[in-house]
Backbone as a ProteinNet text record, in pm:
[ID]
protein_1_A
[PRIMARY]
MHLELEDLAKQTETLIAEWRALFDRHPEADLAKGPADGGWSAIDNLAHLSQTVRLYLPKIDAALAACASVRSDGPYQYNLLGRFFVWVLEPPVRMKVKAPPLFHPAAGLTPAGAMEEFAGLHRELVRRMERADGLDLGKVKVASPASDKMKISLGSAFASMNAHGRRHLWQARNTLGATPPR
[TERTIARY]
9604.4	9492.9	9523	9418.9	9433.8	9497.4	9580.9	9653.3	9559.5	9445	9350.8	9297.4	9262.6	9215.3	9327.4	9448.1	9563.7	9584.3	9573.5	9588.3	9477.6	9354.2	9242.7	9263	9311.1	9336.8	9448.1	9553.3	9661.5	9610.1	9524.2	9465.1	9385.8	9312.1	9232.6	9323.8	9430.6	9525.8	9594.2	9623.3	9683.1	9586.3	9459	9358.3	9355.5	9356.6	9356.4	9477	9593.4	9716.4	9710.1	9657.9	9650.7	9552.5	9437.1	9342.5	9403	9469.7	9530.8	9636.2	9717.8	9820.5	9756.3	9648.3	9578.8	9525.2	9463.8	9407	9516.3	9630.6	9740.8	9802.6	9790.7	9853.2	9767.4	9641.6	9551.6	9486	9466.9	9399.1	9250.7	9192.2	9052.4	8957.7	8980.2	8890.7	8890	9005.8	9012.4	8942.5	8958.5	8896.9	8744.6	8692.2	8547.2	8484.1	8567.1	8515.8	8490.2	8369.1	8333.3	8374.7	8370.2	8404.6	8298.8	8334.6	8246.2	8116.2	8118.5	7998.4	7898.2	7927.6	7836.2	7855.7	7962.7	7989.6	8034.6	8076.3	8117	8258.3	8278	8411.1	8491	8618	8701.4	8643.8	8597.5	8536.3	8409.8	8328.1	8205.6	8237.5	8338.6	8377.8	8418	8496	8541.2	8423.9	8334.7	8217.9	8123.4	8112.8	8031.4	8087.7	8218.9	8281.9	8255.2	8262.8	8234.2	8088.9	7997.7	7856.2	7832.1	7898.1	7882.9	7930.9	8049.5	8101.9	8014.1	7969.4	7882.8	7757.8	7699.9	7579.1	7607.5	7724.9	7758.9	7804.4	7863.9	7915.8	7810	7688.5	7588.2	7549	7550.1	7518.2	7629.1	7752.9	7866	7859.8	7828.1	7816.7	7709.5	7595.4	7487.1	7533.2	7605.4	7655.9	7757.4	7845.4	7945	7877.3	7773.3	7703.3	7622.9	7556.7	7469.1	7546	7667.1	7740.5	7870.7	7875.5	7999	8044.5	7952.2	7989.7	8023.7	8013.5	8044.9	8194	8271.9	8416.1	8488.1	8604.3	8691.2	8826.1	8930.3	9064.2	9096.7	8996.3	9016.9	9070.3	9089	9056.1	8904.9	8865.6	8725.6	8674.7	8549.9	8485.8	8387.6	8407.1	8318.8	8228.3	8101	8006.4	8025.5	7959.6	7973	7930.2	7821.1	7773.7	7879.4	7937.1	8039	8162.1	8207.2	8325	8294	8173.9	8134.2	8128.4	8071.5	8057.7	8194.1	8291.2	8426.8	8486.4	8472.8	8529.5	8473.9	8342.4	8281.1	8320.7	8355.8	8394.5	8540.3	8624.1	8766	8783.7	8875.5	8907.1	8991.3	8992.8	8916.2	8768.4	8686.2	8541.3	8503.3	8441.7	8398.4	8254.7	8175.8	8037.4	7996.2	7921.4	7875.5	7753.6	7751.2	7640.6	7597.7	7470.2	7418.8	7404	7458.6	7445.6	7303.7	7239.5	7108	7120.5	7015.5	7021.7	7071.6	7044.5	7091.3	7242.7	7315	7461.2	7519.7	7435.3	7487	7569.1	7669.7	7757.7	7687.9	7731.5	7685.1	7741.4	7667	7711	7782.5	7864.6	7925.5	8043.6	8104.1	8220.7	8346.4	8432.7	8563.5	8654.6	8762.6	8855.3	8906.7	8942.9	8995.1	8888	8766.6	8657.6	8622.8	8618	8587.8	8696.7	8821.5	8933	8931.7	8907.6	8906.3	8790	8675.4	8560.3	8590.7	8646.9	8683.4	8782.4	8888.7	8991.6	8933	8851.6	8792	8699.4	8614.8	8522.2	8596.9	8700.7	8776.3	8860.7	8902.4	8971.3	8872.2	8746.7	8641.5	8621	8630.2	8618.3	8732	8852	8966.2	8939.2	8879.1	8845.6	8748.1	8655.2	8562.3	8637.6	8737.1	8819.6	8890	8940.8	9007.3	8909.6	8787	8685.3	8641.8	8655.5	8613.2	8714.5	8829.1	8932.7	8878.7	8893.4	8845.4	8708.6	8635.6	8505.2	8523.5	8423.1	8425.8	8382	8477	8450.8	8365.6	8356.2	8273.7	8130.9	8109.1	7974.4	7897.8	7966.9	7899.4	7851.7	7722.6	7662.5	7631.8	7650.1	7622.7	7516.1	7410.4	7302.6	7341.3	7298.4	7319.8	7231.1	7280.2	7194.4	7077.6	7092.3	6986.4	6874.7	6906.3	6806.5	6857.3	6780.4	6818.4	6816.2	6753.6	6746.7	6877.4	6956.1	7084.1	7193.8	7253.3	7357.8	7481.5	7596.8	7724.2	7802.2	7903.4	7983.4	8060.1	8095.1	8171.2	8304.2	8373.2	8499.3	8480.3	8373.1	8343.1	8305.6	8236.4	8200.7	8326.1	8420.9	8545.8	8621.6	8632.1	8704.7	8635.9	8503	8431.2	8449.4	8460.8	8485.2	8619.1	8719.7	8850.3	8844.9	8779.4	8766.5	8690.3	8585.6	8504.9	8589.7	8673.4	8762.8	8862.1	8915.1	9008.6	8937	8813.1	8734.3	8714.5	8674.3	8647.8	8776.5	8884.6	9014.4	9054.2	9033.3	9060.8	8977.1	8848.6	8760.8	8805.4	8841.2	8884.8	9013.6	9105.2	9229.4	9199.7	9107.7	9070.6	9006	8920.8	8856.1	8959.2	9061.2	9166.5	9274.2	9264	9362.6	9490.2	9488.1	9605.9	9606.8	9721.7	9735	9682.3	9583.5	9533.3	9636.9	9625.7	9721.4	9703.1	9809.6	9798.3	9778.9
788.2	698.3	627	604.8	535.9	398.5	354.3	226.6	108.7	106.7	-4.5	-6.7	108.8	115.9	84.1	130.8	99.5	-52.2	-119.6	-265.1	-333.2	-287	-345.6	-326.3	-209	-182.8	-274.3	-293.6	-384.1	-527.6	-568.9	-703	-718.9	-615.8	-620.3	-631.4	-552.8	-560.1	-697	-754.1	-888.2	-992.3	-979	-1070.9	-1065	-945.1	-931	-1003.3	-983.6	-1047.5	-1199.3	-1248.6	-1393.9	-1459.4	-1394.9	-1449.5	-1447	-1338.1	-1327.8	-1437.8	-1460.7	-1565.2	-1703	-1727.3	-1856.3	-1875	-1771.2	-1781.6	-1793.4	-1730.2	-1738.3	-1878.5	-1953.8	-2087.4	-2200.2	-2172.4	-2280.9	-2251.9	-2358.6	-2339.9	-2307.8	-2242.2	-2199	-2313.9	-2430	-2544	-2583.7	-2580.8	-2614.6	-2509.7	-2383.1	-2274.7	-2278.9	-2332.1	-2338.7	-2465.6	-2560.6	-2689.8	-2684.3	-2720.9	-2725.1	-2856	-2862.9	-2986.3	-3094.8	-3217	-3330.9	-3320.8	-3250	-3238.8	-3135.9	-3079.3	-2983.6	-2841	-2812.2	-2676	-2585.1	-2467	-2366	-2388.5	-2353.8	-2354.6	-2235.4	-2228.4	-2114.2	-1984.8	-1989.5	-1870.4	-1832.4	-1931.4	-1902.5	-1837.6	-1888.5	-1830.2	-1683.8	-1657.3	-1520.7	-1430.6	-1481	-1402.6	-1375.8	-1469.8	-1450.2	-1336.1	-1331.2	-1222.1	-1087.6	-1084	-960.7	-918.2	-1012.5	-982	-928.3	-986.1	-940.9	-796.8	-766.8	-630.8	-533.9	-575.2	-490	-449.4	-543.8	-515.6	-434	-451.2	-378.3	-234.1	-206	-71	38.2	24.2	129	140.2	30.9	33.1	104.9	80.1	149.7	298.5	330.7	471.4	541.9	476	535.2	559	463.6	478.1	592.1	603	711.1	848	857.9	985.3	1021.4	922.8	948.6	975.8	927.5	933.7	1011.4	1107.5	1184.2	1257.3	1282.2	1355.1	1261.7	1130	1033.8	1003.1	1085	1083.7	1025.5	966.8	915.5	880.8	894	852	713.7	645	512.4	520.4	412	277.3	259.7	168.9	146.2	25.7	33.7	-76.2	-144.3	-274.6	-350.3	-439.5	-448.4	-529.9	-678.2	-758.8	-904.3	-957.1	-905.2	-952.7	-931.5	-813.1	-785	-872.5	-889.5	-975.3	-1120.4	-1167.4	-1304.4	-1321.3	-1223.2	-1228.3	-1245.5	-1168.5	-1178.2	-1314.9	-1359.3	-1487.3	-1602.7	-1604.7	-1717.2	-1720.7	-1605.6	-1600.9	-1640	-1627.9	-1661.3	-1810.3	-1844.5	-1986	-2039	-2168.1	-2267.5	-2257.6	-2312.5	-2306.2	-2382.1	-2311.4	-2370.3	-2419	-2348	-2387.8	-2341.5	-2427.4	-2394.1	-2304.1	-2204.7	-2111.7	-2100.3	-2123.2	-2110	-1962.1	-1921.9	-1782.8	-1759.5	-1652	-1617.9	-1595	-1622.5	-1605.8	-1469.2	-1367.3	-1232.6	-1227.5	-1314	-1314.6	-1420.9	-1492.2	-1597.4	-1535.9	-1610.5	-1557.5	-1549.5	-1454.1	-1444.5	-1562.4	-1609.4	-1723.6	-1674.8	-1763.9	-1740.3	-1645.4	-1618.9	-1530.6	-1605.4	-1537	-1593.2	-1566.9	-1642.5	-1613.3	-1469.3	-1421.1	-1284.4	-1181.4	-1203.1	-1111.2	-1112.5	-1231.9	-1244.7	-1177.8	-1194.5	-1137	-984.9	-930.8	-785.1	-723.6	-788.3	-739.4	-741.7	-851.3	-865.7	-757.1	-740.4	-641.4	-500.5	-467.4	-334.7	-306.1	-400.6	-381	-372.5	-452	-448.2	-321.4	-265.9	-136.4	-25.6	-41.8	51.7	39.8	-79.7	-100.8	-28.2	-35.4	36.5	187.2	238.1	381.8	417.9	327.5	353.2	352.2	266.9	266.7	401.1	453.8	584.1	693.8	687.3	786.9	775	658.3	634.8	685.6	728.7	774.9	888.8	873.4	973.4	943.4	851.6	812.6	710.3	698.8	596.7	464.4	379.9	253.9	157.9	179.9	95.9	144.7	273.9	330.8	347.5	371.9	383.9	245.1	233.5	103	89.8	-32.4	-65.9	-174.5	-150.4	-248.9	-355.5	-476.4	-585.2	-564.6	-597.5	-591.5	-689.8	-792.7	-892.9	-845	-757.2	-707.1	-580.9	-473.8	-347.8	-359	-462.7	-481.9	-537.1	-602.8	-656.9	-556	-501.9	-400.7	-440.3	-413.4	-431.5	-300.9	-287.5	-165.6	-158.2	-37.8	-15.3	-90	-83.3	-156	-305.9	-359.6	-502.3	-536	-443.8	-468.2	-480.1	-386.9	-394.5	-522.9	-554.8	-675.7	-801.8	-801.4	-920.8	-942.4	-833.3	-849	-919.8	-883.3	-949.3	-1092.8	-1117.8	-1255.1	-1340.6	-1284.4	-1354.7	-1388.9	-1294.5	-1319.6	-1430.5	-1434	-1541.4	-1676.4	-1675.1	-1798.3	-1860.5	-1777.7	-1831.6	-1861	-1792.3	-1827.8	-1966.3	-1991.2	-2122.7	-2229.4	-2200.4	-2297.1	-2320.8	-2214.2	-2228.8	-2310.8	-2285.2	-2364.3	-2511.2	-2539.6	-2678.3	-2740.6	-2666.4	-2716.7	-2747.5	-2664.6	-2683.1	-2782.5	-2831	-2925.8	-2859.7	-2728.5	-2654.8	-2658.4	-2644.2	-2642.5	-2510	-2515.4	-2390	-2325.8	-2194.3	-2126.6	-2169.7	-2160.4	-2197.1	-2075.3
4821.5	4850.7	4983.3	5061.9	5189.9	5166.2	5259.8	5244.8	5220.9	5288.1	5269.2	5126.3	5074.6	4936.2	4837.5	4868.4	4785.1	4776.3	4891.5	4894.9	4814.8	4829.9	4754	4604.2	4563.5	4421.9	4369.2	4448.1	4407.4	4394.9	4487.5	4479.1	4349.5	4312	4188.7	4066.9	4063.8	3951	3946.9	4063.1	4068.9	4013.1	4046.2	3991.6	3839.3	3785.8	3639.8	3580.6	3638.7	3588.6	3602	3713.8	3733.8	3637.7	3615.6	3517.9	3377.2	3343.5	3210	3191.4	3293.6	3286.1	3269.7	3342.2	3330.5	3188.9	3133.8	2999.2	2893.8	2916.3	2820.9	2816.4	2925	2933.2	2878.8	2843.9	2803.7	2669.5	2589.5	2461.2	2482.2	2383.7	2390.6	2422.6	2363	2386.8	2534.5	2598.9	2742	2827.1	2790.5	2866.6	2857.3	2746.6	2725.2	2781.4	2821.4	2869.7	3019.6	3057.7	3199.3	3262.9	3395.1	3464.5	3441.1	3470.1	3447.3	3526.8	3640.2	3723.5	3670.2	3555.3	3494.8	3540.7	3611.3	3659.4	3547	3584.6	3488.8	3437.1	3311.6	3250.8	3304.2	3267	3305.4	3248	3122.1	3061.7	3137.4	3173.8	3249.3	3383.8	3452.6	3581.1	3563.3	3460.2	3435.1	3396.5	3311.8	3269	3387.2	3478.7	3599.6	3684	3697.7	3773.1	3705.1	3574.3	3500.4	3521.7	3514	3534.3	3675.1	3773.1	3911	3926.6	3876.2	3886.6	3807.5	3688.2	3605.8	3684.9	3758.9	3836.1	3962.2	4019.5	4141.8	4115.5	4001.4	3976.1	3994.1	3939.5	3963.1	4110.5	4182.2	4325	4403.2	4363.7	4426.1	4392.7	4267.7	4227.6	4310.2	4330.9	4410.7	4554.2	4610.4	4747.4	4756	4657.6	4656.4	4647.9	4567.1	4551.4	4675.9	4733.8	4848.3	4977.3	4986.3	5113.1	5102.5	5013.6	4993.3	5118.9	5212.5	5334.9	5451.4	5431.1	5536.8	5527.6	5595.3	5577.8	5698.2	5671.6	5777.4	5716.1	5796.3	5754.9	5809.8	5867.5	5923.1	6063.8	6131.3	6084.4	6070.9	5981.4	5950.8	6029.4	6071.2	6143.3	6048.5	6028.6	5940	6022.7	5980	6055.5	6025.9	6105.7	6096.6	5959.8	5904.9	5775.4	5666.8	5662.8	5561.7	5576.2	5700.8	5724.5	5688	5720.5	5686.9	5535.2	5468	5323.1	5256.6	5300.7	5245.2	5278.3	5402.2	5445.5	5363.2	5342.5	5271.9	5124.1	5068.6	4927.8	4902.9	5003.8	4985.1	4955.5	4864.6	4844.2	4958.6	4980.1	4905.7	4939.1	4852.4	4870.3	4996.2	5090.7	5217.5	5208.4	5130.2	5108.5	4970.1	4903.6	4769.6	4780.5	4695.1	4690.5	4544.4	4518.3	4382.1	4349.7	4238.9	4194.8	4144.5	4189.4	4133.2	3982.8	3907	3761.1	3716.2	3793.7	3764.6	3745	3815.6	3813.7	3720	3647.1	3557.9	3444.7	3399.4	3294.3	3158.9	3080.2	2942	2864	2766	2685	2559.6	2504.8	2375.2	2371.6	2486.4	2487.9	2445.6	2374.5	2343.3	2463.4	2477.8	2587.2	2583.7	2465.3	2454.8	2492.4	2444.7	2476.5	2624.1	2681.6	2824.6	2908.1	2867.8	2942.9	2935.4	2818.5	2803.2	2880.7	2876	2952.1	3102.4	3149.8	3291.1	3333	3255	3288.7	3289.7	3191	3184.3	3301.4	3335.5	3447.2	3580.5	3595.2	3720.6	3731.7	3621.3	3626.9	3662.1	3620	3663.1	3814.3	3866.6	4011.1	4084.3	4029.7	4088.8	4087.1	3980.6	3975.4	4088.6	4119.2	4231.2	4363.7	4375.3	4496.8	4512.1	4401.7	4405.4	4445.6	4393.6	4428.1	4574.4	4632.9	4771.4	4873	4826	4918.7	5005.5	5135.7	5230.1	5287.4	5226.2	5279.4	5390.8	5475.8	5580.9	5518.5	5487.8	5418.2	5499.6	5629.3	5714.7	5726.5	5710.3	5727.6	5597.4	5487.9	5358.2	5318.8	5286.6	5256	5107.6	5058.1	4918.5	4916.6	4841.4	4828.6	4726.9	4751.8	4656.9	4534.6	4415.5	4296.9	4305.8	4387.6	4401.5	4493.5	4588.9	4682.8	4750.5	4736.6	4801	4953.2	5005.2	5150.9	5207.5	5122.9	5168.7	5136.6	5242.9	5225.6	5303.5	5242.4	5311.6	5298.4	5380.8	5375.4	5243.5	5206.8	5083.7	5087.4	5200.8	5214	5197.7	5257.2	5242.9	5099.3	5031.1	4891.1	4805.3	4824.4	4748.2	4781.4	4910	4952	4900.4	4899.1	4853.4	4703.2	4625.5	4481.4	4458.1	4536.6	4523.1	4571.2	4685.1	4736.2	4635.6	4577.7	4477.7	4355.6	4313.5	4200.1	4228.1	4351.9	4389.4	4396.7	4446.5	4456.3	4317.9	4221.3	4087.5	4011.3	4042	3985.3	4034.9	4162.4	4222.9	4153.3	4132.4	4064.5	3919.9	3850	3711	3703.2	3794	3795.6	3820.2	3910	3935.8	3812	3743.8	3623	3514.7	3505.9	3405.7	3448	3571.4	3620.2	3665.8	3679.3	3727.1	3879.4	3934.7	4079.3	4132.8	4226.1	4282.7	4373.1	4392.1	4479.8	4624.9	4701.6	4842.3	4926.9
[MASK]
++++++++++++++++++++++++++++++++++++++++++++++++++++++++++++++++++++++++++++++++++++++++++++++++++++++++++++++++++++++++++++++++++++++++++++++++++++++++++++++++++++++++++++++++++++++

């Protein structure tokens, strides 16, 4: 697998491990409790990430199928929109963005259920990274589930999923009173 995809896959596996460690360190009641400002609980943050990946997987699959002949061994060129998208999602939170209702977390999940769903969906994302090996990650475009008119490169889509996961991990740690990563 190309080094860039290998790195993205490792980042995804690290996210799964970090979320699992966070959930293992806190009781269920704390994980279900949101911050005083009415924001999302740790479970809500995790469920939101699962919902996002669930909605993006079919879009990634469509891009992989439609662009199987758009090949390159890199280096890949990413456009400004994709780079900005990744930058804005990285923690610490630079600007608040309201998630469209389409991306809102499912209610009533247990910590164990939310964690297993998250891990399974993110491992599916890693499988898409493996399938993307050899494609031009800068030229293959992925449409947003919110609007087919908004497209970012496949490489930016993978990177943004990891940045998004780190952003919500940072938020969950803050909600739980844990020290966020530096």
